[in-house]
N, C-alpha and C positions, 0 to 999 in steps of 0.2 A: 753669562757671566756668574762669577763667586762672588754676592755680594759682601758689605763688610761686616753685616748680623751671621751670614752664613757661617764665614771664614774663621768668626769668632767662637763659634757653635763647633765647627768643626775640630777647632785644635781642643776647645774643651773634652770635645769626643773622643779626638785621639788620647789626650792626657788622660782619662777614667779609664779608655779600653788598657794600658798601660800600667796602670795602678792597680785596676784589677786582676790583671795575667802578671804581675810583678816581676814585670819588665820594663828596663830604663825606653824600649823605643819601636813603637809596634810597626814602623814601615819596615823590619828584619826580622825574618821568619825568626818563629818564635816556637817553642813545647807548647802545648796547652798543659799546666797543672793539671792533677787530679780535679779538686773541685772545678776550676772552671770548666773540664770536660762535663761534669755532671753539669753545671748550668749551660753548657751551650746544648746539651744533649734535651736537658726538655725545653730550651725557648724553640726548640726545632720542632718540637714535639707540641709545643703549642700556636706552634706560627701558620698551621694549615689542624684542622678541627679534627681529619680522618689518624694522622700522624697518633694524635694522644691515647687512640684505643686499639692499636697496632701494638707489638712488641718491639723497642728501641733500645738496645740492652749492649753494655760492653763484655766483652771478651777476653780473655788471658790469652790467649793461641792464635795464630792466622790460619789454622786447620783445624777443626774441632770436631766433636758433637755437639748437637741444639741441643734446646735444651726446652721442655714439653713442660708449659706455662698449666695448662689448664688440664681436664679430668684426663685419665689415661687409660678410662677403665676400669672392668670390674675385677677389685684386689679382696677381695672376703669369698670365703667358703670352708669345706672342711680337706682333711687329708689325714687316711687311716696311716698313723706310728708315727706320725711327726707333722709339723706347725704350714699351715697353708699361706701360701705366698706368689703371687703375680709376677711376671716379671714383666719389668721398667723399662727395658732396654729399646734402644730406638736403631736398631739396626736399618744404616740407607740415608739416615737422619743424619746428616751433617754438614759442616760449613767450608766452603771456604773466600778468604778473605783478597781481594785485590789493592793493589793500590786509586785511591779515588783520589781525584782533586777537583774542587769547587772554585769557581771565583766568577764573583760578580762586581760589578762596577753603575756606582749612582753620581750621572750627568751634572756640572757645579748647577747647570740651569734651574734642574729639578729644587736640587739643596737649596738656590738662593728660592723658589717658590714654599719653601716650604717652611724657611726661617720667616716669611714677610707675612706668613697665614695664622702662624703659633707663636706660640712661647717658647723658651729656650728645650723645656723636658717635652713638649709636644716633639718636636723637632729632633729628640735623640730619639726617642720614641719608633717617627718615623723611619728610623734610620736603620736601629735595630728591625726592625719587623721587617722592611723591605727586606734585608740582605737574610736573615734568618728563612724567611716564606720562600725566597726564592731557592736554598739548601732543602730547603721540607718539600716542594714542589718535583725536585729534581730526584729523591728517595725514593715519589710513590712512581712521575716518570719511569724510573729504569727498573722499580717492580715489581710494575705491572706490564710491562713490553721487553725488559729485553733480554734479550736473545742469547748471546754468544758475548765472551771476554774479546776484544780487537788486541792483538800478538805487538801492536804497535801503537802508534796513535789512534786515536778516535773519531771517526768524522760525521761531526753533527750535520753535515748537508743529506748525506745518505742516509742516518741515523736519528732524526729530529726527535724521536724521542728516549734517547739515549739504549739502544737497542744493543751496542756493541760496549756499550759501558762496565753490563754485567750482567751475571745470568740473576733472571728477576723469579721472581715467585712460581709463574707458570712453567718457566724454563727447568727448573728444577725436578718440578712433580712430573713431568713428561720426562724428563731423561730419566727420575729411578725408580715413578712407580705411575707409567704410562695410565695402564686401567685407568685410574683419577680424571684422566682428560676425553671427555669427547671432542669429536675434530667440528661436527657441526649438528642442528637439529631445527626442524621448520615447525612456526606458528601459522597454522594456518583455522583464522577463525570460523569459514565455513564445513570444515573437517573431509575435506575432499581430496587433498592430499594426500598421500600414500602413507602412514607412521608419523604424521604430523601430530601437535598439539593447539587444541584449541585456544588456549591462552599460556600466561604465565603461573597461573598455579597452579595446572597440572603439569606443567614443565617443568618447574622447580619442585615437587613433588615427587616423581618419578625420578626427579636428578637424585635426591636425596636417597630415594628409599632401594635404586639400586646404586648407587658409587658411592654412597656413606656408611663406613662400617657400622652392623647393627647394633653396635656396643654406643656407640657416638649418635644416634640415629634420634634418641630421646633427649639431647642436650641442649637446653635450654638456651644455653649462649651460642648456639648455631645462625648466623645471618646469612644473608642473600645479600651479594654483592650483583647489581644489573647494570649493565652500559646503556647509557640514556636514550639512544634510538628505540631499545625495545619498550622502557615505559613510555616515551612521547606514545608510540604504534599501540601498545597496548591501552591509555588515556584516551587514545584518539576513538578507538572502534569501541571503547565502553560507551565516551558523552554520545558515539554515532548513533548507538544501539539503545538509548538509556530513555525508557518512558517513566521511570519511576524516580521519584526521589532516592530511595535508596538505593539506585542505580549507579544516581549521579556520582552519589557519598565513594558508594565504592572506587569510582573512577579516580575520585580525587583523593585518595588513600592509598589509592596506588602506590604510589611513592615511598611509603611508609610501611607498606608490610605486605607480603608475596607468602599465599599458605600458610599464614601463619606465624611466617618466620618478620622479623625485622630487615628491612631493605635497607641500601648503602647503595648512593651513585658520587665511590669516591674522584677527586680533579682526577683526570687522567683517566679512567677506567678505559676500556676497551666498550666503543658504543656497542656492539651486538652480543659482548659476551653475559653468562652469568654464571657465576662461582656462588658454592654455600662453603661455608666455612668457619671457624669462632677468628674473631679478629684479632687475639692473640696468638695466634696460631700463627697469623703473618709476622715473620721477623726482620727486623735490620742490625744486624753485628758492626759493631767498630770495635779495634783491636785496644785496647789499652796502653797506656803510653807512644798513641802513633798518629797523634792530632797535630798540626803544623798551622799556626794561621800567620796571615801576616795583612796589611792595613795599611794605606800608603794613599796618598791626596798627589794623583799624578797630573802635575800641570804643564804638562807639554800636552797631556789627551785632555785635558780641563774637566776631570774624573774623579770621586774617589775610589778605589780600587781594593774587594777584601777576598781574601782567597783562605780558604777550610783545606787541608791535603790530610790522610789519614788513610789505613786500611782498613775498608770495609765488603761486606757482603749479603746476602740473601739468605733464607732459612725457614723451611717451613716443618712447625714444631711436630706435628703428625700427619702423616699422607695420607692417613689413613680419614681424618677429618676435614679430608679436601676433596672436592671436588668443583669439575669442571666443565664446560661447556665454551668453544672456543668461538663459535660464531653461530646465530640466531636470528636465518632468515623468514622475517616476514610474509605472508606470499597476502597480496593486495586483496578485500574480495571485492573491491570494484575496479577491476584493469578499466583502462581507459579501451573504446576500441579500437 
């Protein structure tokens, strides 16, 4: 049940939400003002640490050219009889936005527990964080796993990671620059499997040198995204074979660096995948003026519901700065007899 403290807190929360958005009643759908668009975007970015590192940006149109927010390659040289200029155009680097609707709710029981365990200020913070974090995590679910845009209703049972909500980063690159994505690779610490790699360092080194364009290979902003299963398997291998303190240290630092690059394992990243890119190369784009909110205490369902409707999509700034292996299979060096 919703106790008296939580009820009062919820009333204050809705009043403050209405005041911030300059509307009389947040229980009825309202269009977010530009300043609140910025605040909501920042809240979603900071609700999940990884979201603050990628590019989450507003755009004017439903379709358009993505914005390259990083190094665009060599722009210095000479030309006989003229000035030297390098083409910064991004043919094919376009985006398409689609209607995207996020809805979350918090049960009365949860809100009452929060009210009994902290101050009103802490309660307000828990409410905001719970809502924005769910929105933020869904951005990553769809960004990493989205394969297509459902023609009608989406199906969260069949596609629990939002595969049918939108085309994510990998799907976009596979469609427009398929050479940047490898279907599979094999890790075999014994080296006995043909074409395999002994460790993640050698795998990452080869992926970068053969797939990332040479003008970007020296970019110090390139990082490696690696799945949790690969990190676990490699750490296990290093610890099992380690007989020196330096080898133990290498196993412990694996989650931080691979092949000299910073490593990230973001929420919902495919467990057996490896990507190399710059974080700002991964884009989430939302059309200005299309963002709608609604928040309401639903008494019949004993919960507080909030929704966020907008036109949204994904983009990749430079395909040449993106390389991926969809699935890395790990060979067990000590298979069971």
